[in-house]
TORGU-326373 format. One record per residue: x, y, z of N, C-alpha, C in turn; residue in three letters. Coordinates in pm, whole numbers, plus 50000, padded with zeros to 5 digits. Example, Ala and Ser with C-alpha at 12.3 -4.5 7.8 and 13.67 -1.06 7.14 Angstrom:
BEGIN
513194943150780512304955050780513204967050780Ala512854977550708513674989450714512905000350787Ser
This chain:
BEGIN
145844153959758145474153659909146534150559984Met146264147060141147224139360192146884149960358Lys145934134760456145694141260541147084128560642Val147364136460753148434132860865149734121960735Arg150124124160643151554123660526150504111260491Gly149724109460498148814098060401147594102460286Lys148304093160144147344098260049145704099259978Thr144984103060005143694103060018143144103759901Val142374086859902141864078559794140304085059806Tyr139794093059682138294089459693137534076959639Val136264069959679135934061659630134624061459633Tyr133444055759529131994050859574131954038259507Asp131224031959507130544019859464129134019059433Ile128724009259336127774007759222127683992659250Glu126323989959296125813976859373124343974259234Val124313963359170123473955859112123013939159114Phe121903930559116122153916159125123093914759050Gln123783915958927124713911058870125853918158831Asn126073928858896127263935158841127603945758978Val128863949258999129133952459153130773960959074Phe130803972959120131573984859084132123995459146His133433990059181134144004959252135334013659157Cys134874028059200136204034759152136754039459220Thr137814039559262139354047659286139894050759291Val139684070259306140754081059276141944086259353Lys143084088059322144264091059378143994101359413Asn144164108259446144044124359520145304132959534Thr146154127659475147694134059426147914134459313Glu148244120959252148374113859113147464118258968Thr146084115859045144674117458961144714104758902Lys145084094458943145134081758881144094075458966Glu143064068958844142054058858858141874043258882Tyr141514042058939141634025558972140474021358989Tyr139784006458872138534001358895138483991658879Lys137813986658973137273969758988135983969758996Phe135983962258919134673953858834134523937858924Glu132833934758944133143921858945131973920458836Ile131983911458715130613911258655130863901458575Ser130093903458436129913885258334131443887758321Lys132013907058268132773908358208134583905158236Arg134413902858342135843903058434135363900658604Lys135923896358644136623895458814137043898358874Asn136893911058968138573913158977138183920159119Gln137653909059216138103904459333138623905959422Leu139683902059388140893898559439141653908259483Lys141753916659315142443931659311141683939759382Glu140443938059394139523951059490140013948559656Leu140403937359689140563933559844141883934759847Val143083930659764144373940059764144363953359825Glu143953958959712144203973359695143513981759855Phe142213980459924141573979760061141973977160180Phe142863962260143142823961560259144513956460281Tyr145893958660315147123955160351147263943260474Thr147853932960384148253924360475149753925760484Ile150053922260624151623922060719152133919560634Lys153193917360559154663912060504154173902960370Asn152883912760312152373907860192152253887460155Lys151923888060315151053869560286150163868460166Tyr149523861160160148653855160026147503861160103Thr146513856360011145013866060069144113855560129Leu144693841060083144243830260130144413826360307Gly145513832760319145503829960447145323839560543Asn144363848360442144133860360535143543857160714Leu142643845160777142313846960866143043845460974Tyr144823839460905145793836860980146653847861042Thr146963856460938148123861760978147973873560991Thr149433879461070149333892261157149083897760986Glu147933913661031148023921260984147603940761013Ile147503944560933147963957360981146843967460873Gln146393975060881146163986360818147223991860721Leu146893997360594147964001260486148244016560558Asp149914019160585149584031660623149764040660532Thr149814038960387150184047960332148874053860276Asp146964053660271145884052060226145314058060363Lys144564065960310143464072360355141894073760273Ile140984064260302139714063860207138714072360221Phe138234082360140137124090960157136024092360017Ala134924093660095133504090660044132054096060089Gly131324100660021129864104660046129124094060094Tyr128884097160193127824091060330128434072960284Asn130064073560300130414057760273130474048660399Asn130994059260523130274054060650129274038160648Leu128204046060603126984038560652126804032260528His127294030560414126594024760262127864015360252Tyr128834024560158129934020860057131754014160198Asp131614018160355132314014460397132073992960385Asn130573992460476130203984260549130073971960378Pro129643976460314129843964460129131293965260146Ile132433972460161133803964960134133833958360276Ile133933960160364134413955860494133873940560509Asn132343938660412131603924360400132443916960289Tyr132863927060235133543918360039135073913860132Ile135783923160244136763917560263136893907160371Ile135863906860443135663896160629135113883360472Asp134843883060372134033874460307135073871460233Tyr136003873160178137053873660075136983860460050Tyr137793852160192138383836960124136503825360108Glu135443827960154134303821660061134203826259938Val133773841159957133843849859769134593845159652Met136263841859703137053837359607136593825959538Ser135703818859602135613804159576134173800059494Asn133623813859442132373813759417132393825059296Lys131193822159169131333825659080130633839359085Asn130493848058947130803859058942128603868559009Tyr128193857958989126663859758986126273860059113Leu127303849759200127283845859349127713857359428Ser128643865159360129083872059449128833882859456Ile128143885759334127283898559314125723898459365Cys125753885159386124253885359464124293884359608Asn125203882459667125353882559781125573897759829Ser126443907759729126773920559756125083929059765Ile125173924059686123403929659642122603929559734Tyr122633914959797121663912159914121683926060015Asn123063926360095123303931960161123283945960168Leu123693951060046122723963260028121563969660016Ser120763956159977119383960759954118733962060178Lys119473953160234119333954960352119673968960444Ile120833970660399120933984460443120353994560435Ile120123999060268119124006860226117844005860245Thr117663997560342115633994860360115813990760518Thr117313994860522117063994860687116484003560822Ser116604014160765116794029860807117234029660941Lys116584028061119117224032061252117954020861245Asp117274006161193118243991661229119043985261186Asp120053988661221121563984961174121723968061226Ile121183961261342121243953461384122003940761271Ser121183944961146121673931361071122723925960989Leu123303942161012124943945660934125413954561001Trp125653959561183126593964861235127813959561236Lys127823948461229129553942561210130363946461100Lys129453948161017130383956260888130463969360839Trp129703973160959129513990760972130703993161060Lys130363993061166131423986661261132793983161244Tyr133223978261155134603966661120135473980761056Met136463979961090137443987761024138553981460937Ile138743976460869139723968460728140263977560666Lys139673993360648140714000460565140444019360683Phe141254027060691141094038660739140594048860610Glu139264055760703139044060560595138284073460673Ser137674083560572136594091560658135544098160552Phe134614103460616133484109160488132924120660527Asp132884125160404132824139260322131014141060387Ile130244137260392128994140360422128664140860584Leu129094131660663129124131460807129844145660858Thr130444145560780131494161660852131274171260832Met130354175260697129654187260677128554189260723Leu127654179660737125904178160726126044172160898Tyr125054179961005124094172061020123464161561026Ser122464149361142121644142761047120864149260993Gln120114154460991118864163160985118704171560839Lys120754178660808120434189960718121144179260578Leu121294164360555122324159760506121674153160339Arg121934159660241121484155660156122274151059997Val121814145859948122654132459789123434146859791Gly124374134359706125554140759599124784146359509Leu124154141659475123604158459314123544164459366Lys122664169159496122244181859515123334189059528Glu124704177559590125794186759606126464192359471Ile126604177159401126924186159248126124200159206Gln124854200659208123814212059150124744225859251Val124774224559406124724232959444125564240259454Thr127294230559435128544231659422129054238059251Met127874241159191127954240259021129094234658972Gln128664219759000129934212258930129394205758752Tyr130234208358704129964209658552129384196858467Lys129144187358566128254178558528127104174358595Asn126094174058611124924166358697124394154358617Val125104145258686124644125958586124194120358695Leu122644117858599122024102558719122234092158566Glu122454080958657122234068858548120614060758572Phe120144065558465118404058758458118254040658427Asn118444035758583118104020658554117094014358659His116544007458656115553999658810117063992658839Asp117803995659003118463994959076117573983459160Trp116573982259099116183964459188116703955259092Ser117133957358915116383947558819118553951958758Leu118323935858724119513930158673120463945758592Pro121583944158532122163955958435122223953758346Leu121793954158235122613946558073123833947558074Glu124603943458025125823941458000126343955057932Val126203956357820126333967957738125963983157759Asp125603979557946124973994957978125883995758086Leu127283988058093128033987858196129614000458218Ile129414001358070129684009258082129664025058118Asp128144029958072127444040958095127884037458255Glu127794025258330127454025058401128484034758520Met129794029758443131174031358474131144046458460Ile131034048258361131294063458355130674072258479Glu129204069858512128324073958584129214078958726Tyr129684065558787130874060258860131744067358881Asn132354072358786133614077758789133144094658793Ile132114098758755131704111258798131414111558899Asn130474105258956130624105659157131914105759212Asp132704099259139133544101559259134534117359245Val134554117259110135054136259073134724144559157Asp133434143259169132484153859187132924153459372Ser133024143359440133394138159545134684146759614Thr135614143759530137274147159516137194163059490Glu135674169459417136164183759393135444184559527Glu134024183759554134234188359731134744189359823Leu135614175059840137074176359913137474189059918Leu137514187359806138884204459818138094216559878Asn137464216759824136704230659845136394231460025Arg136444213660051135984216360238137714213560306Cys138214215360235140294216260255139714220460412Lys139524230560451139904237260562139064232960689Asp137744227360620136864217560710138254203760789Gln138654196960683139534189560721140724188560827Val141204200460801142274208660889141854214060977Asp141044214261003140094216561188140354205761214Leu139914199361174139204189161215140764176361320Arg141394178661172143284173061216143344182961374Ile143434193561359143924200661413143184194761589Ala141664196161602141154193261713141184176461760Ile141834169961699142484156961683143714157161802Glu144074162961720145744166961787145974171461922Asp144834183061942144454191962059144204182462137Glu142934172162110141844170662194141864150462270Tyr142464150662141143174128762099142164122862115Gly141214131562033139594126961982139654125661842Val138764111461775138584108661670137234120361561Arg137574126161520136464140161499136654139461308Val136944132461277137064132261103136224139161072Leu135034128261059133804120761000132334131161101Ser132704137661121132134146761306131354161661196Lys130344164761212129884173961187130424182861337Asp129824196161273130174205161412129514202361525Gly128164198861586127644196661639128234182261776Val128224173761655129054159561713130334163461776Asn131254171461685132184174561747132574179561845Ile131384190161933131344197462009130834188562136Gly129884183762107129724171462259130464160662227Met131304157962147132364144962174133294152962289Lys133804166762277134644176962374133584173762494Ile132834177162491132174182362596131674166262708Leu131644155462591131694144462688132914141562751Thr134094145062663135334139062731135904146062845Gln135334158962854135994171662957134674163263052Lys133564160263053132784156663207133124148963202Tyr133484134863170134054121763222135454128863285Leu136324132863186137544136563320136974143563442Glu136264150863438135904154863529135744147563667Lys134664138763594133894132763727134454117563734Thr135454114563610136134096463639135164091663597Gly134374094163587133064082963494133614075063355Leu133194062063326133654059263230132824065663114Thr132354061662976130894064862910129824056162929Trp130454043262938129274032463014128394040363089Trp129544045963144128114049563296127544056363271Asp127494068663150126964069763185125894076663024Ile126514065762913126014063162837123744056862856Glu123664058762932122234051262917121224064262995Gly122054073463055121234086563198120844091363071Leu119154097863129118434105163036117274113563172Arg116934120663170115464132763224114404133563155Ser114294125363096112804120863029112004130163083Pro110254135963041109574139863066108524138462998Ala106484132862977106204133362883105484148562913Asp105214153863059104214170263024105224176963113Phe104984189463048106424200763119105274210463209Ile105014211263302104134224163323104614233163349Asp104334245463206105084261463156105414268963325Leu104524268063413104714273163546105764268963584Asn106144262163644107834251863727108514263863606Lys108974259663474109584267663420109844281463420Val108774290963408108864303363369109634310363534Ile110494317363491111944327063595110734330363653Leu110844336263822109734344463943109724356363871Pro111434366463792111294381263795110324381763645Tyr110224371363611109814377463455108284387363513Ile108084401863411106594403663407106264419763341Glu105664423163266105694431063202104304441463256Tyr104304450963212103494464263249102054465563209Arg102254458963084101174466862975099884456562996Asp098984454662989097824441862950097904429162856Pro098484435962758098284426362681098984416862675Ile100634415962779101804409862794101594400562891Leu100844410363025100894400063158099884388063057Gln098954387963000097654374662928098384370862896Lys099854378462791100464363962718101064350262831Val101624358262896102394352163059101764347363101Leu101004350363148099184343963220099244332063154Ser098564334263059097984319562950099484309362928Asp100554310462925101754307662966101814296663075Met101924300663207101994297463258101024289363346Lys099574289163257098784277063270098814265963197Gln099914262963096099614252363010100834242663044Gln100104229463005101434219463045101174212962888Val102434215862883103064208262696103964198362727Val104344194662562104554180762526106464184562533Ser106864176362544108354178162474108604181662368Pro109414189262230109524192362140109174205262129Gly109084211461950108704221261902107314223661838Arg106914212461831104824218961851104374212861933Lys103304223361948102374226162007101494233462050Gly101854240662216101744255862261101634264662132Tyr101534272362096101694281062038100534297562042Glu100864306262150100474322062105101034335262044Asn099524331561917100184345561846098944362261893Lys099704368661894098954385061955099764395661839Phe098734406361867099534425461823099874427361979Ile101114434461936101654441162024102394451462035Phe101834465762034102054473661955102584473361811Arg101694472161734101744470561593102254461361555Gly103044453461619103304440961529102604428361624Leu102704422761502102584409361516103994400761590Arg103414390961670103754384961788103854365461789Tyr104204360961785103944342361810105064337061902Ser104344330162045105344327162130105094312162112Val105764305262220105244294762236106754285862282Gly106244265262236107024256862281108014260662168Val108074270362006109164265761933109564280561960Gly109744291562018110344300862050109684313862024Gly109994329361976109604336561978109944342561806Ile108964347461742109114347661624108374366361595His108644373161534107664382961469106634380461343Ser105514383361349105484377661226105264393861104Val106054390260966106444404160953105604404160805Asn105364416860737104814415160611106274422560502Ser105964424360377106974428560314106954445060358Pro108224448760353108074467960397109284468960325Glu109904482360368111074489760372111224498660502Ile112004494260581112544505660619113744512360644Ile114064523860654114774532160602115004550360710Ile115474546660761115684552960954115394570760826Pro115124578960877115084593260812116364600960895Lys116814611760867117594615560929117694616861043Glu116874617761126116084622661294116594609061340Asp116534594361256116134581561338117574576661304Glu116964561861361117804550161371117774535861387Met118264526661312117734516061318118814504861326Leu118564497461437119664486761512119344477161537Ile120704465861518120154452661554120414453061679Asp119714446561766120254444861955120104428661952Ile121144423561999121204403862006121354401962119Asp121514391362175121634388362269123104378862299Val124004384662331125054369162303124994363362359Ala125394349262234125714333862287124524335562394Ser122924329262336121994328862408121434320462479Leu122154309062411121144297262478122644294462607Tyr123564295162515124904288462604125044301862742Pro124994308462742124604321062862123564316162959Ser122524312562942121224311262990121264295463078Met122114290063004122914271963052123604277563222Ile125224291563180125794291763275124734297963385Ile124344310063371123534323663424122214319963529Glu121514310463451120664304063524120544288663618Tyr122184287263530121904267663599120754260763554Lys120634263763386119724254063327120304242963292Phe121104230563357121744223763336121034211363312Tyr120994195163256120624188163323120734179363459Pro119834176563521119984179563656120134162663658Lys120284149063582120984141463622122364137863635His122954150463567124064152263574125124154563639Leu124594163063710124934168463829125684181763856Gly126014186363930126724204663899127764204863819Pro128324190263870130084186663696130174192063657Glu128814186463613128454194863407128714207063460Phe127624214363497127624228963455129364235963544Leu129964231163569131174233563601132284230063441Glu132284222463436132864218663345132324227863135Val130864230863136130094237463095130964252763077Tyr131114251263215131184266663237132664272063203Thr133794260663250134914263863188134744260763067Gln134584255062968134864257762854134254266962790Ile133654276062874132884288562818134414300562842Lys134914298562949136104301562972137184299062952Asn137314287562866139014285762792138654290962665Glu137274291062612136974300762441137334312162480Arg137184323062591137154331662543138944335762629Ile139054329662649140924333562682141114322662555Glu141574318062502141364316762353141414326062234Ala140044330362244139434339862117140964350462205Lys140644358362263141204367962324143624365062268His143614350262272144784352662241145184348862081Lys144114344362003144364349261918144284327661890Gly143924317961943143714307261908142604304861815Asp142744306261678141104303161668140794291761670Lys141634280261600141304264661627140604260961763Val141384266261891140664267861996139324270462017Lys139424278562015138594289661962137504281461912Ser137504276561810136454271761743135554254461807Glu136384251161838136794240961893135584244761987Thr136014249262102135394251962195134044259062149Leu134094264862057132264273462075131694260061973Lys132314250261951131294240461870130764231061996Leu131394228862098131494227662197129894228562311Ala130074240362349129534254162331128024252262290Leu127834255762132126614253062107126244242662100Asn126384229362093125994217562040125564212262140Gly125504220162252124244214362369122824214262313Leu122674228562322121624227662332120334219462250Ser120884217462106119964206262073119974189162116Gly121074190362143120954178462219120104171162326Asn120104181262384119384183462514117754177362492Leu117414179262351115954175262322116494158462264Gln117464158262187117844145262147117644130362254Asn116424125162219116644115562305117274103762307Glu118604105962214119104092962201120614096562305His121064112162358121424114662392121624114062536Asn122994112862616123014116362747122234125862819Phe122554135462744122204148362801120604150262816Cys119394142462780118174144662738117904149562877Tyr116904161562823116614165562929115244178362879Ser113854172762862113624183362754112944194662859Pro112714192162969112234203663065113894213863089Phe114674210363069115614221363079115664223962893Thr115714219262855114894226962705114314239062717Val112704230162798111364247462813112864255462918Met113084255062968113404269963069114524275862972Gln115304264262899115784279362827115074285962741Ile114224274862620113474286462543112594289162558Arg111714286662682110944299962739111014309962752Ile111804305162884112754320262965113204329262859Asn114094320362748114304335062682113884346462593Gly112304333962525111594344562463111224352962561Gln110824351362663109804357162792110594370962809Leu111874365162858113364377962851113374390062736Leu113484382362612113264388562436112054401762467Leu110644393762508109364408262529109384419162688Leu110724406562713110804430562872110924436262798Met112174432062733112894444462613112644445462556Leu111474437862450110944449162380110394458362428Ala109344453562560107704463162632109014474962657Glu110454477162731110664490462792111164497062690Ser111664490662589111724498662436110654502062391Leu109634497162364108644503462302107774517162425Ser107834514962524107504528462617108354540462657Asp109644537762577110604550462514109964552762400Leu109054546462303108844552262191109304545562054Gly110164534462099110764528362002110194520961901Cys110584515661811109624505761645109914495061683Arg109194484061676110194464161704109734463561528Ile110744464061488110794464261336110634446561347Val110954441361380111304421861423111104418661548Gln111024403461545111494399961717112244380961676Ala113134378161660112914362661618114444364061715Asn113734349761803114944340361920115534351062003Thr116744356361938118284363662031117654375061989Asp116964382361946117444395161919115744401961840Gly116264411761812115124426861772115774440461713Leu115084437061589115404453161496114864461661544Phe114954475761575114754486461650114524494561555Val113164506361528113784515561464113264524561592Leu114384536461607113784545661700114464562661689Leu114474573361747114724588561780115844587461759Lys116774594661722118374596461757118054607361862Lys117524614261943117504623962053116924610662152Asp116784596462165116404586662248117634577062289Ile118344578262244119024567562233119944565462336Tyr120434575762382120584568562513119964569662631Ser118654568462606117894564962685117634548862655Lys117614544962535117874531062515118784520562582Val120284527462512120994524862584120634518562772Gln120094533262830120454525162939119124519063013Glu117764516462931117534502362886117784491862922Val118914488162810119504476962756119884474262859Cys121434484162940121764477163057121104479763177Lys120314483463165119104474863316118614461563289Ala118464461063152118004447063107119184438963140Trp120184442763152121534428863111122074426263247Glu122124440863388121614437363517120994425363576Gln119504431463508118464419863565118394403863515Lys118904403663393119074391563313120434386863338Thr121284397163375122824386363357122934380763230Lys122644387763137122844385962972123624396262896Leu124414394762794124874407862683124524410462587Thr124104421762596123624427162486124484431962347Leu124154427862202125454432062126124624445862012Glu125594453261943124204463461892124824463461763Glu124084462861598124404465661480124034479061438Glu124064489261389123374498861305123474500261175Arg122204495361093121554500560975121364508760908Phe121884511460798120914522360732119834521160655Glu119504504060603118514504460543118544487260549Ala116584490560513116124469760531115374471260455Met115484462060381114464453360226114204440760322Tyr112444441060380112234432160467110854419860376Gln111254411360341109804404760271109024395560368Tyr109974389960505109424381360591110454384360751Ala109624377960800111174377460907112134371460926Ile112004361160771113834357660800114434357760647Asn113264365660577113394374160483113894387460418Asp115294391260394115294401260409117054406360371Tyr116694420160352118374425260282118244438560376Ile120124438560483119884446960569120924453260533Ala121314466060508122614469660473122844482160600Val124544479560642125244479860742125504496860709Glu125094504360858125704521160824127484518360726Glu127564527160664128814530260596128874521560516Gly128114512360436128224513760271128134522260173Tyr129234523160137129204532560027128944529859885Ser129144517859796128964516859684128704500959664Ser128834490259547128764478459519130194473359576Ser131194474059633132954468859664133044469659848Lys131324477859945131364468860042129874458460061Asp129724451059957129184440260010129134432260118Arg130034431960157130564425760352129334432760382Lys129024444360401128334455860513126654451560496Leu126794440660393125084434860329125064425660497Ile123454423360509123334412860545122234406860460Lys122494395460432121944386460367120994375260440Glu119834372760419118974363360472117824358760408Lys117974343560386116544337860303116764338860165Gly115834344360107115354343159923116134354659939Met117164362460036117744368959965118734366359962Phe119734358660004120604356460008121504349259845Ile122584359559757123154356059608124184349059602Thr124524337759672125344331659702124394319859686Lys125094306459671124584292059658125454286159752Val124874282459830125144281760014125214261659954Leu126244255959982126434242559941125774234760056Leu124624224359935123654217460042122314219960071Gly122404239360001120994244060052120034244759949Lys120534239959871119024242059731119574257559650Gly119184258159576119514264459461118324270659373Met118234282059362117444290059310118114302159209Ser117724307959143117754316459020118794327959091Ala120304327559139120634340959233120584353059145Lys120364352259051120334369158935118974374959001Ile117954367859033117454375059067117144384159247Ile117794377259337117934382759443119204396259423Pro120024390859328121264398959320120824410959255Glu119874414459136119014426159087118144430059154Ala117554425759307116744430059377117514442459445Ile118714431859516119164441859583120334449359473Glu120664451459371121094464559358120264475059285Arg118694466659284118224481359271117814487159353Tyr117894481359519117424488659606118024497159693Phe119404487359706120884494059714121494502059662Val122064499959510122944509259476122494515259351Asp120444519659340119704523959260120204514659088Gly120424509259072120774500358927119774494058903Ile118814494358754117674491758724117964473958728Pro116594470758732116844452658745117324452358632Ile116404454558466117544453158345118704454258322Lys119694462358417120634463558352121084451958457Asp120814449158528121714439158595121914423458534Thr120214423658500119954408858441120314406058309Ile120424419658191121054415058101122284418458074Tyr122964420458145124484426758177125184417558244Asn123934403958312124804393358345125484379558297Cys126784382058236127694370558205128034356758279Lys127384351758298127424341758396126214336458443Asp126534322058340124994318358327125034306258425Ile125814307458542125384299258706124454305458731Asn124504320058758123934329458819122334329258785Lys122014323558655120294315958611119594307758657Phe120454299358683120444278958676119484280958811Leu118554271258808117634263058927117814247858937Thr116854241159012117044227058967115704224659014Tyr115144213858991114194198359080114874189959083Gln114684180159162114394172159224113554164459270Lys112704157059178111654149459200111304133559282Val109974135659365110164122159471110604110059347Asp111184099459394111224085259326109954082659250Lys108694082559294107914076359215107304085059102Lys107944095559084107534104758984108844098558854Phe108394106458695109034107158629109104119558559Ser110514125358473110874137058433110394135358300Val109514146858241109654143358096109944164658046Glu110714159557912111034171357892111584173257729Tyr110554177757699110514174257473109964163257480Asn108834153157548108714141157511109224134957579Asn110324136957595111534124657628111564118357820Asn111274109757867112114106257989113514108557990Leu113534117858101115064119358177115354119258274Ile116414116658325116604120158464115874129358549Gln115624124458678115094129058783115114141058896Arg116594145258851116984157758890117984164858799Ile117254178358782117824180858654117694199658729Asn119254205258652120054219458670118714229158514Arg118874237958547118214245258428118064257158400Phe117684267558315117564282858285116144283658203Tyr115244291558181114744297058137114084301457981Ala114424299457933114944301657760113804302957710Ser113714306157578112584317857523112634306357381Thr113244293057362113374284457267112994275857381Asn113314270857456113504256857530111554250157576Gly111144238057566110324231557577109954234657723Pro109154230557791107844234957970108694218357989Tyr109324219458116109564203458194108424199158251Leu108044192558297107274185358357107444171558448Phe107014175058567106934159558640105984147358603Lys106084134358591104964132458535104284114858606Cys103904105658645103854093158701103844085658566Glu104124074258541104474059558454104024047658521Val102844045558451102604026158495103224021858464Asp103354011658480103933995158461104223991658308Ser102913998258230102953999258101103704005658019Glu104184014658070105154031858046103964038258021Gly102754040258066101664052358051101714068558143Arg102394078258089102264088358167100854094258241Arg100714098058299099824106258373099724116358458Ser098944124858520098974130858611100624141158588Asn100594148958525101464158758487102014172558570Tyr102454177658588103094191058645104024195658642Thr104004207858611104794216358538105434222158663Asn106944221058626108104221358729108364237058711Leu108064243958600107804257958597107184264258509Leu106424272558566105144273658471105024287758394Val105624295758437105674307258365107074303958261Ala107614297258243108144297158063108864281558082Ser109564281457956109894269457900111534272857894Gly111694255457948113234257358018114384254957904Val115684257857923117014248757857117494240758006Thr117574227557974118364215458118119644219358026Ile120424221958174121944233858181122644210358283Leu122444200158283123694196258352124294192058310Asn125084193258202126694194358169126964207358110Lys127724216258190128134227258128128954225358014Phe129024236457927129904237057777130054250957744Asp130514255457656130834264157653130454271057540Asp129304270757562128544284557472128534297857558Lys128304307657427128154320257504126554324457579Pro126824330757646125924338157675124754343457631Ile125424346457512124094355057417124164351257308Glu124344332557252123314326357202122364312557309Glu122464322157423121504310557469120094308657543Arg119614320457478118114322957488117374324257586Lys118524332257688117864332357851116404342957820Ile115694335057837113994343657866114304350257970Asn114484366657944115134372058002113794383658084Tyr112754379658008111524391858119111154379758189Arg111534369458185110614352858276111234358758406Tyr113254362358452113934368058548113254381858566Tyr112954390858508112594407458546111514406158605Ile110564401258510109364394958615109244390658750Thr109934380858744110014374058964110504388059043Glu112034395358961112074400759072110814417059063Cys110724421758973109074432258930108194425159099Gln107804412059079106844404559161107534412559295Lys108604408959325108654416859475109384427059463Ile109734433259463110014446859431108464450359477Ile107574453259391105954455059380105754452859530Glu105714441659630105354441459697105704444759816Glu107484450559806108404463759923107504469159862Leu107664482359773107744492459742106544499059832Lys105094496259810103894503559861104384505460046Pro104794497160124104694497460203106254501260301Arg106674512360259107924519960318107354521460474Gln108264519260553107784524660634108384537760717Met107764546960758108254553160853107604556461018Ser108934562661116108424559761265106894564861303Leu107414578661263105934590061279105054589861130Phe
C-alpha cells in the first residue's frame, strides 16, 4: 500500500527487561525487517537508521549537529503506535548517542522503564509526553483512526473479529526477563501481530483514502483520527476562520454546570393531553440534575407500552414479541432526520460561550453538506456529516472547548419530550406504538387511517421545525428494544438480504472490534422466521466454520484452563461433541488453581485459535447446542405474536 506516494511499513515492538524487538513489514514487497537488542545481538544502529533518515547520509554519531529530514519514501503504520510504539522508537532515536555507548542490558532496561511508565501512567503523560509528540518519522495509527477512545479494543480482539487465521498470545510474565530460548517464539508472536495489522490496514483502505481526501480538501491532519475527531477538527477550523481567533484563544473555554434545572431547559410549548404524560412532564420540570447520562429516570406505562425517560434519553422497555401486520394494517418506522443537529440549528441549542458565530458556522456546514450530497460529492458530504454529528458527544466532554452540559440537556430532554408528543398524537388516532428509541417510533396502524397519520406527522413537523422520515416493514421479530429483525416491504427471498434490518443479538455479520458470538444462531433464527427454513436445515447445511465460532477474553487476574493445561487468555472456539470444557480460574504464586468458572456451560469446546484445512464434517460440531440456543429464543418470541386488535 502507498499513501501519498510513500510505501507503508507496518510495525510492532515487544519490550522486556533484557530484550527489545521490532518487526517491520513493507506492505508493497512483503519483506520483513527485524531488529533485536538482546544477549544474542545488538541492532540498535540498524533500527535507528531504518526509522530515521539523515540528510546527505551523515553519520549517526553526528545526530544532533547535522541538518536532518524525515525519510521521504516511508510512512509507518501500527496499532496503538501513537500511544506506545512511536514514543519508544522516538526515545531510542533521541538517546541513540547515549545508548550506543551502553551494553545491550542497559539499553533494554532503559527502554523497559519507559515502557512501564507509559503503560501505568493512564491519562498522565507528563513524564513521557516529550517522546509522544516528538516526530522522528512519519506515521499513522490504525487504532485511533477506526475507534474513538471509549470504543477501542486490543489487537487480539481485532484478530478474532476480523476472523484472522491465527489468534496468538505470548504467554509470559512481561514484568520478568525473557529467557534466551524463548526469544524466537516471541519474535513469531511479534510477526503475527504485524501480519494481522497489515490485514487490518488492507481492510480499512477506504478509511485511509477518505482521510487523505479530507486532508487535501481542508488542509488538516486527520490520518490518525476517528470520525468524531475528524468532525471536530473541521468544525474547529471553520469556527476559527469565522471568528479570526486562534486555537489558544478557545482552548480553555467551557460552560461548566454542576447542577441543571430542567424547568429552564424544557421548551415552553411542550404539552400533553393525557394525564399520564402531563404528570411525566410536571415531574421532569421539578428536577435539578447533574451533567451526564446517569441520574434522573422516570419509568411509566402509556397506552400499553412501558417507557423510560430522563437524562439518558427515551426508550421503551420491550418484551419478546412478533409483529406481523394483517392485511388491513401497516407497520412503519418514523424517524426524526438528524435529530440532534437539527435541534441545535432550529432551537439555537449551542454553547453560548462560543457566541452566535458558532451557530452560523454549524448551520453553514449543514447547508454545504446538503449541497454536496445533491452534487454527488461523497467525500465532502461524508466529511461534513462527521462535522455535524461530532458535536453532540463533545458538548458533554469536559476536555473539549465546546463543553456545555446545559446545552446537552436542552437537546436530550426536549428531543424525548417532542417524540412523546408525536407518540401521544398517533396513539389518539388508534395507532399502537411498538417501540420508541431516541429519535424514532415503530408504529402499527390500520391502513384506513394512514392519511390521518400523515396529517399528524405534518402538523408535528410544522410545530417542531423538525423533519420526519418513514420506512415500511412487513414483519418485526423483536426480542428487546435494541435486539430485533425487521423486514422491509418488498422482501421476496433470501436474495433481498439488504431489505432486512438487523439489530443487536440478531446481527448476522461479525463487526470489526464489536465482539463475536456464533453467527449461525441469528442466521438460523432469521431464516426460520423470514424464509420459513427449519433451524436444523440452516445449521446442518452450513459449511463455514467461522459461523460457529465465538470467543472469550478473560481479565489478566485470571488464567484459562483447557484439558487440564493453562493456555492463553483470549481464545476462539466452537461447541463440539468431543472437546473438553473451557474454564477460567485463579492461579496463586505456587501454581495452585482455584475458583473455576465454566466459560461455556452447555457444551465442551474445541479451540480454533489457528485456522486449518480440516473439513467441517470432521470437526465434531455440537449441532444440538446451536439448535437448542436457537430454540430458546424462538420459544420466547412465538407465544407473544402481536395483533393490533
